[in-house]
C-alpha positions in Angstrom: -17.6 8.4 -14.9 -15.7 6.6 -17.5 -12.5 6.9 -15.9 -13.5 6.0 -12.5 -11.9 2.7 -11.0 -13.9 -0.3 -10.5 -13.4 -2.3 -7.4 -14.3 -6.0 -7.2 -13.9 -7.7 -4.0 -13.7 -11.5 -4.8 -13.6 -12.3 -0.9 -16.8 -10.3 0.1 -19.4 -12.9 -0.1 -20.4 -15.2 2.8 -19.7 -18.4 0.6 -15.9 -17.1 0.3 -15.7 -16.3 4.0 -16.7 -20.0 4.8 -14.1 -21.5 2.2 -11.6 -19.2 3.8 -12.3 -20.5 7.2 -12.2 -24.2 6.0 -8.8 -23.5 4.4 -7.5 -21.8 7.3 -8.7 -24.6 9.6 -7.2 -27.5 7.3 -3.8 -25.7 7.3 -3.8 -25.1 11.1 -4.7 -28.8 11.5 -1.9 -29.9 9.2 0.6 -28.2 11.3 -0.5 -29.2 14.7 -3.0 -31.6 16.1 -6.4 -29.6 16.9 -6.6 -31.4 20.5 -3.1 -30.6 21.3 -3.3 -27.0 20.4 -6.4 -26.3 22.5 -4.2 -26.5 25.8 -0.6 -26.1 24.4 1.9 -24.5 26.8 2.8 -21.5 24.5 -0.8 -20.1 25.1 -0.1 -19.8 28.8 3.9 -19.5 28.7 4.7 -16.8 26.2 8.5 -17.3 26.3 10.4 -18.4 23.3 11.3 -21.4 25.0 7.7 -22.7 25.4 7.4 -22.3 21.6 10.5 -24.1 20.7 9.8 -27.0 23.1 6.1 -27.3 21.8 7.3 -27.2 18.1 9.8 -30.0 18.8 7.2 -32.1 20.4 4.9 -31.7 17.4 7.7 -32.1 15.0 7.5 -28.8 13.3 9.6 -25.6 12.9 9.2 -23.4 15.9 8.2 -20.3 13.3 5.0 -22.4 12.3 4.0 -22.4 16.0 4.9 -18.8 16.5 2.8 -17.8 13.4 -0.2 -19.7 14.6 0.0 -18.0 18.1 0.6 -14.4 16.4 -2.6 -15.1 14.2 -4.6 -16.5 17.2 -3.6 -13.6 19.6 -3.9 -10.8 16.9 -0.4 -9.7 17.9 2.0 -9.8 14.9 5.0 -8.4 16.9 5.1 -11.1 19.2 7.8 -13.8 18.4 9.4 -11.7 15.8 12.7 -13.3 16.6 11.6 -16.7 16.1 9.7 -16.0 12.8 12.3 -13.8 11.2 15.3 -16.2 12.3 14.6 -18.0 8.9 14.8 -16.1 5.7 12.4 -18.0 3.4 12.8 -15.7 0.4 16.7 -16.6 0.5 15.9 -20.0 0.6 13.3 -20.2 -2.2 15.4 -17.9 -4.5 18.7 -19.3 -3.9 20.6 -19.7 -7.0 
């Protein structure tokens, strides 16, 4: 068994889960106000227009709101046109 792979899951502990949850909450709260997010229009009106309007009201890019909605609803196909309209890699690695 000397050649058997060894797997170490650094995120398997309960403490790590709590740290991850806290980090996710902080990130989300940094994008939109918690109070506003609870009842925001895009949760009920799933149109792209609702996402763009809410994002403008919050002063953030629409892809951030779309990403939050995708995660919350567990549907990563939703709002693909919004999320993919901006090529982050091209901007980061622009020469």
